[in-house]
N, C-alpha and C positions, 0 to 999 in steps of 0.2 A: 822408079818402081813397076812393079809388072801391074797389068790392070786387071780387073776383074768384071764379070758379067754380073747386071743386076737385073734380070728380067731382059727387055730388049736394049738396054740403056748400057752401055760400055763405060765402067768408070776406071781412073787412071789415077795414082796417086803421086804428087810429087812433091818436091820442096820447093816450097815459094822463094822468089826473088823480091827484091826492092822493085822490079817493074810491075809487080802484083798489086802493089800497094792501094793504088786507087780502086780497083776491082775488090781487095779485099775488104776494104775500108765499109764498100756499099753493100758487102755484103754480111759482114758483121754487123753493122747496123740494123740491118732487114732480120737477120736471124735472133739478134738479140729482142729485137721489140718482138717479133714473133712468139718468142717464148716466155718473154717476161712482161711485156706491155699492158694486158690485162691485170696483171695484179701489182700495177705500180701506178702513180700517180704520172699525168702526163710532163708536168713540171721536173718530177724527180728523174723520169726516163730521159728527157730532152737533155738535163745538166750531166746525167753520165753518158749519153752518146757522144754529147760533144767534147767531152774528156777523154773518153777511150777510143774513139772510132772516127778516122778522118785520114785521108790521104798521107798527109805529113808525119801523125802518129804512128800509122803503119810502116810508111819508109823508115821511120828511126828505129822500131822494133826489128823489123827484118833486116835493117842492116847492123843490128847488135849481135856481135858474137856470141853472147850468151843466151841469144833466142834462136830457135827454129821452129818454123811454121810448115806444115804439110798440107796441101792442097787437094782434096778429092774433086776430080772434074767428070762431069759429064759431058761429051761432046766439049765445046769451049767454055761452059758455063760452071761456075764454081756449086757444088755439091754439098761441100762441107769442108771444114778444117780444122785442124789441130795446132796448139801454139805451147811449146816446150820452153821453160825458162831455167836455167841453172844459175844457182845462187842460196843465200841463206834459206834454210825451212825454218816453220816456227818449231819451236821445241820439242812440242808434244808428238812432232813427227819422229825425233830419235836419232836423227841419220844425217850427218853433215852432208853427204853423198850425194842424198836425194835431189832428183829435180821436181820440176812442178810440172803438171799438167795445168797448165794456166786457163784454156779455153778448148772445149769441143765442140763443135756445133754442125749438126745436118740442116739442109735447107727442110723447110716443110714438107716440099714434095717428095722426099728423101728418106724421112725419118720412116723408120721401119724395114728399111730395104739393103742394109749392110753396111753404110757408110759410116757408122761410129766404130763397127768392129773393123773396118779398113785403116781406118783412121790411128784406134788403138794400137794396130799391130805395129804401124809407123812408129807411133811415139815409145812402144816397149823396145822397139828395135834401136832408137834414136837412145834411150836411156843405158840399153848395152852398149853402144857405140862408146859414149861419154864414161864408163865405167862405174854408172851409180848403181847403187845397192838395193835402194827402192825408187817409188815414184809417188807422190803426194798429189792432193787437190784439194780444193774448197767446191762445195757445193751446197747452194741454197737449201736450207732445211724443209723448204717448201716446193722442191722439185723432185716427186717421189718419183717421176719415171726415171731420171738421171740416176738418183740414188740407185733403183735397182737395177740400171745398167751397170753403173759402175761395179755395185756388189758381184753381176754375174763376170766382171772382170777379177775378181779376188780382192777388189779394195775393202777395206774394213773401216769403220768411224774411229776415230782414236781422239777426238776432240772437236771443239768449236771455234771460228775465229770471227771478228767482225767482218762485215763489208758494207760499205757505203754507198749506195745508190740514189746519187744526187744529195739529198739531205736526210735519207731516212737510212737509218743505221740497223742494217739486217744481221742476221746470223748465218754462215753456214759451218756446215759440217766438215772438218777435216779428215778426208779419208787418206787412206796409205794402204800400199801393195808392195811386195817385195817384185824387184824386176823379174827376176829367174821364178817363177813361180810353179 
């Protein structure tokens, strides 16, 4: 996929492969910790990170034909990533063809520099390619920056769902938008 200039940094977007698993796991752990670490206990955070991020876990995700992962790279470093899953959506989504935006993160130093928008375009292109009519996601109800970002991209809150972080049962908003908006 074509790159984009962000100031002096050239950023490219490409589909991740199983060879990216270790780098993606390390980046995912760091990005999740930077985003949510201060708002959760160390124990819950450690449990979640162990269950979600590790080279073998990311390798399995990247090998799954129902998962697509896009990396934003600045030089050789990961600047952000987005993960799309095909599969059943919550009933509140109301669309059997919907795909899930499972994760979208930018590295701390890249937040506010257009990485999220570059990744969202790749996600929407992937949703079109798979013939999906809509795309949905879960976002923590206490993450106003992300909620505002998704609203700017045309997502609307349609419900809630539980999210287990370690042993802490939290609430996510379920947000949906049409692929062709």
